[in-house]
DSSP file (Angstrom, degrees, kcal/mol; ACC not computed):
  #  RESIDUE AA STRUCTURE BP1 BP2  ACC     N-H-->O    O-->H-N    N-H-->O    O-->H-N    TCO  KAPPA ALPHA  PHI   PSI    X-CA   Y-CA   Z-CA
    1    1 A X              0   0    0      0, 0.0     2,-0.2     0, 0.0    13,-0.0   0.000 360.0 360.0 360.0 147.8   11.4  -11.9   -0.7
    2    2 A X        -     0   0    0      1,-0.1    13,-0.6    13,-0.0     2,-0.2  -0.579 360.0-128.4 -81.0 138.7   11.4   -8.6   -2.7
    3    3 A X  E     -A   14   0A   0     -2,-0.2     2,-0.4    11,-0.2    11,-0.2  -0.538  12.5-143.4 -85.5 154.2   12.4   -5.4   -1.1
    4    4 A X  E     -A   13   0A   0      9,-3.0     9,-2.4    -2,-0.2     2,-0.5  -0.954  10.0-140.1-117.5 141.2   10.5   -2.2   -1.1
    5    5 A X  E     -A   12   0A   0     -2,-0.4     2,-0.3     7,-0.2     7,-0.2  -0.886  15.5-129.5-100.1 122.9   12.0    1.2   -1.4
    6    6 A X     >  -     0   0    0      5,-2.4     4,-1.2    -2,-0.5    45,-0.1  -0.564  10.0-150.1 -68.5 130.5   10.7    4.1    0.7
    7    7 A X  T  4 S+     0   0    0     -2,-0.3    -1,-0.1     2,-0.1    44,-0.0   0.636  91.5  46.6 -75.9 -15.8   10.0    7.1   -1.5
    8    8 A X  T  4 S+     0   0    0      3,-0.1    -1,-0.1     1,-0.0    -2,-0.0   0.917 128.2  16.8 -90.9 -54.2   10.7    9.5    1.3
    9    9 A X  T  4 S-     0   0    0      2,-0.1    -2,-0.1    40,-0.0    -1,-0.0   0.542  93.8-129.1 -98.0  -8.1   14.0    8.4    3.0
   10   10 A X     <  +     0   0    0     -4,-1.2     2,-0.4     1,-0.2    -3,-0.1   0.692  54.2 150.7  69.9  20.7   15.1    6.1    0.1
   11   11 A X        -     0   0    0     -6,-0.0    -5,-2.4    -5,-0.0     2,-0.4  -0.688  40.4-140.0 -84.5 136.5   15.7    3.1    2.5
   12   12 A X  E     +A    5   0A   0     -2,-0.4     2,-0.3    -7,-0.2    -7,-0.2  -0.750  30.5 169.5 -91.5 138.0   15.3   -0.4    1.1
   13   13 A X  E     -A    4   0A   0     -9,-2.4    -9,-3.0    -2,-0.4     2,-0.6  -0.996  37.6-116.3-149.0 157.2   13.6   -2.9    3.4
   14   14 A X  E     -A    3   0A   0     -2,-0.3     2,-0.2   -11,-0.2   -11,-0.2  -0.811  38.6-125.0 -92.9 122.2   12.1   -6.4    3.3
   15   15 A X        -     0   0    0    -13,-0.6     2,-0.5    -2,-0.6    29,-0.0  -0.468  14.9-139.8 -69.8 135.5    8.3   -6.2    4.1
   16   16 A X    >   -     0   0    0     -2,-0.2     3,-2.0     1,-0.1     4,-0.4  -0.837   5.7-143.4 -94.6 125.1    7.1   -8.4    6.9
   17   17 A X  G >  S+     0   0    0     -2,-0.5     3,-0.7     1,-0.3    -1,-0.1   0.748 100.8  62.3 -62.3 -19.9    3.7  -10.0    6.1
   18   18 A X  G 3  S+     0   0    0      1,-0.2    -1,-0.3    -3,-0.0    -3,-0.0   0.718 103.9  49.6 -75.2 -20.2    2.7   -9.6    9.8
   19   19 A X  G <  S+     0   0    0     -3,-2.0    24,-0.3     2,-0.0    -1,-0.2   0.401  85.2 116.2 -99.1  -1.3    3.0   -5.8    9.3
   20   20 A X    <   +     0   0    0     -3,-0.7     2,-0.3    -4,-0.4    22,-0.2  -0.424  37.7 172.6 -71.3 141.7    0.9   -5.6    6.1
   21   21 A X  E     -B   41   0B   0     20,-2.1    20,-2.6    -2,-0.1     2,-0.4  -0.952  28.7-113.3-145.6 167.8   -2.4   -3.7    6.2
   22   22 A X  E     -B   40   0B   0     -2,-0.3     2,-0.3    18,-0.2    18,-0.2  -0.813  26.6-173.5-109.7 135.4   -5.0   -2.5    3.6
   23   23 A X  E     -B   39   0B   0     16,-2.2    16,-2.7    -2,-0.4     2,-0.4  -0.933  13.0-143.7-125.8 153.8   -5.7    1.1    2.6
   24   24 A X  E     -B   38   0B   0     -2,-0.3     2,-0.4    14,-0.2    14,-0.2  -0.940  15.3-129.8-119.3 139.0   -8.4    2.5    0.4
   25   25 A X        -     0   0    0     12,-2.9     2,-0.6    -2,-0.4    12,-0.3  -0.715  16.6-154.9 -88.3 133.3   -8.0    5.5   -2.0
   26   26 A X        +     0   0    0     -2,-0.4     3,-0.1    10,-0.1    10,-0.1  -0.926  19.5 171.5-113.1 111.6  -10.6    8.2   -1.7
   27   27 A X    >   -     0   0    0     -2,-0.6     3,-1.1     1,-0.3     2,-0.2   0.148  39.1-131.8-101.6  16.0  -11.0   10.2   -4.9
   28   28 A X  T >  S-     0   0    0      1,-0.2     3,-1.2     2,-0.2    -1,-0.3  -0.480  75.5  -5.9  71.2-137.5  -14.1   12.1   -3.7
   29   29 A X  T >> S+     0   0    0      1,-0.2     3,-1.9    -2,-0.2     4,-0.5   0.828 128.3  65.8 -64.1 -32.6  -17.0   12.2   -6.2
   30   30 A X  H X> S+     0   0    0     -3,-1.1     4,-2.3     1,-0.3     3,-0.5   0.714  87.7  70.7 -70.2 -14.3  -15.1   10.5   -9.0
   31   31 A X  H <> S+     0   0    0     -3,-1.2     4,-1.5     1,-0.2    -1,-0.3   0.710  86.6  67.3 -69.1 -17.5  -15.0    7.3   -6.8
   32   32 A X  H <4 S+     0   0    0     -3,-1.9    -1,-0.2    -4,-0.3    -2,-0.2   0.858 113.2  27.8 -67.5 -35.0  -18.7    7.0   -7.4
   33   33 A X  H << S+     0   0    0     -3,-0.5    -2,-0.2    -4,-0.5    -1,-0.2   0.825 129.9  37.8 -91.5 -36.7  -18.0    6.3  -11.1
   34   34 A X  H  < S-     0   0    0     -4,-2.3    -3,-0.2     1,-0.2    -2,-0.2   0.757 102.6-132.3 -91.0 -27.3  -14.5    4.7  -11.0
   35   35 A X     <  -     0   0    0     -4,-1.5     2,-0.5    -5,-0.3    -1,-0.2  -0.326  33.1 -63.5  94.9 173.5  -15.0    2.7   -7.7
   36   36 A X        -     0   0    0     -2,-0.1     2,-0.3    -4,-0.1   -10,-0.1  -0.866  44.3-142.8-103.2 130.9  -12.6    2.6   -4.8
   37   37 A X        -     0   0    0     -2,-0.5   -12,-2.9   -12,-0.3     2,-0.4  -0.723  12.2-153.5 -91.9 142.2   -9.0    1.1   -5.2
   38   38 A X  E     -BC  24  56B   0     18,-0.6    18,-3.7    -2,-0.3     2,-0.3  -0.933  12.0-168.4-119.2 139.7   -7.6   -0.9   -2.4
   39   39 A X  E     -BC  23  55B   0    -16,-2.7   -16,-2.2    -2,-0.4     2,-0.4  -0.894  24.5-124.2-125.7 153.6   -3.8   -1.2   -1.7
   40   40 A X  E     -BC  22  54B   0     14,-2.5    13,-3.2    -2,-0.3    14,-1.0  -0.822  41.2-173.2 -89.1 139.2   -1.5   -3.3    0.4
   41   41 A X  E     -BC  21  52B   0    -20,-2.6   -20,-2.1    -2,-0.4     2,-0.3  -0.951  19.0-171.1-136.8 152.4    0.7   -1.0    2.5
   42   42 A X  E     - C   0  51B   0      9,-2.3     9,-3.6    -2,-0.3     2,-0.4  -0.969  25.9-120.4-135.9 153.5    3.6   -1.2    4.9
   43   43 A X  E     - C   0  50B   0     -2,-0.3     7,-0.2   -24,-0.3     2,-0.2  -0.811  34.1-111.3 -95.8 139.9    5.2    1.4    7.2
   44   44 A X     >  -     0   0    0      5,-2.8     4,-1.1    -2,-0.4   -32,-0.0  -0.457  19.5-141.5 -65.4 129.0    8.9    2.2    6.6
   45   45 A X  T  4 S+     0   0    0     -2,-0.2    -1,-0.1     1,-0.2    -2,-0.0   0.672  96.7  43.7 -71.0 -14.4   10.9    0.9    9.6
   46   46 A X  T  4 S+     0   0    0      3,-0.1    -1,-0.2   -35,-0.1    -2,-0.0   0.897 132.4  10.0 -96.0 -53.1   13.2    3.9    9.5
   47   47 A X  T  4 S-     0   0    0      2,-0.1    -2,-0.1   -36,-0.1    -4,-0.0   0.619  90.8-125.6-105.8 -13.9   11.0    7.0    9.0
   48   48 A X     <  +     0   0    0     -4,-1.1    -3,-0.1     1,-0.2     3,-0.0   0.516  55.7 147.6  86.4   3.9    7.5    5.5    9.5
   49   49 A X        -     0   0    0     -6,-0.1    -5,-2.8     1,-0.1     2,-0.4  -0.326  55.2-102.5 -70.3 154.7    6.0    6.7    6.2
   50   50 A X  E     -C   43   0B   0     -7,-0.2     2,-0.5    -9,-0.1    -7,-0.2  -0.659  34.1-164.3 -80.0 125.4    3.4    4.6    4.4
   51   51 A X  E     -C   42   0B   0     -9,-3.6    -9,-2.3    -2,-0.4     2,-0.3  -0.972  12.8-140.8-116.6 119.8    4.8    2.6    1.4
   52   52 A X  E     -C   41   0B   0     -2,-0.5   -11,-0.3   -11,-0.2     3,-0.1  -0.629  14.7-172.3 -80.0 130.7    2.2    1.1   -1.0
   53   53 A X  E     -     0   0B   0    -13,-3.2     2,-0.3     1,-0.4   -12,-0.2   0.839  56.1 -51.8 -95.2 -37.4    3.2   -2.3   -2.2
   54   54 A X  E     -C   40   0B   0    -14,-1.0   -14,-2.5     2,-0.0    -1,-0.4  -0.949  64.6 -63.0 173.4 165.0    0.5   -2.9   -4.9
   55   55 A X  E     -C   39   0B   0     -2,-0.3     2,-0.6   -16,-0.2   -16,-0.3  -0.494  42.1-139.0 -69.1 136.6   -3.1   -2.9   -5.8
   56   56 A X  E     -C   38   0B   0    -18,-3.7   -18,-0.6    -2,-0.2     2,-0.3  -0.873  20.1-157.4 -96.0 118.3   -5.4   -5.4   -3.9
   57   57 A X        -     0   0    0     -2,-0.6     2,-0.1   -20,-0.1   -20,-0.0  -0.685  20.9-105.5 -96.9 153.7   -7.9   -7.0   -6.3
   58   58 A X        -     0   0    0     -2,-0.3     2,-0.3     1,-0.1    -1,-0.1  -0.456  34.4-114.7 -72.4 146.4  -11.2   -8.5   -5.2
   59   59 A X        -     0   0    0     -2,-0.1     2,-0.5     2,-0.0    -1,-0.1  -0.631  20.9-150.8 -79.3 140.6  -11.6  -12.3   -5.1
   60   60 A X              0   0    0     -2,-0.3    -1,-0.0     1,-0.1     0, 0.0  -0.960 360.0 360.0-112.3 121.2  -14.0  -13.9   -7.5
   61   61 A X              0   0    0     -2,-0.5    -1,-0.1     0, 0.0    -2,-0.0   0.405 360.0 360.0 -99.2 360.0  -15.5  -17.1   -6.2
């Protein structure tokens, strides 16, 4: 599994899939034209800061 580096405390950690959650970016009025981006996120086990893993794309069926 690939490690993630916390941008605050610089600790490398292996993300646990049970600890993954989804966050949405709020850009105010510009989100009306650009849409809302969704990210996978994990909390750093050392300092507790939110670490973004990547953009979450919508599924097309």
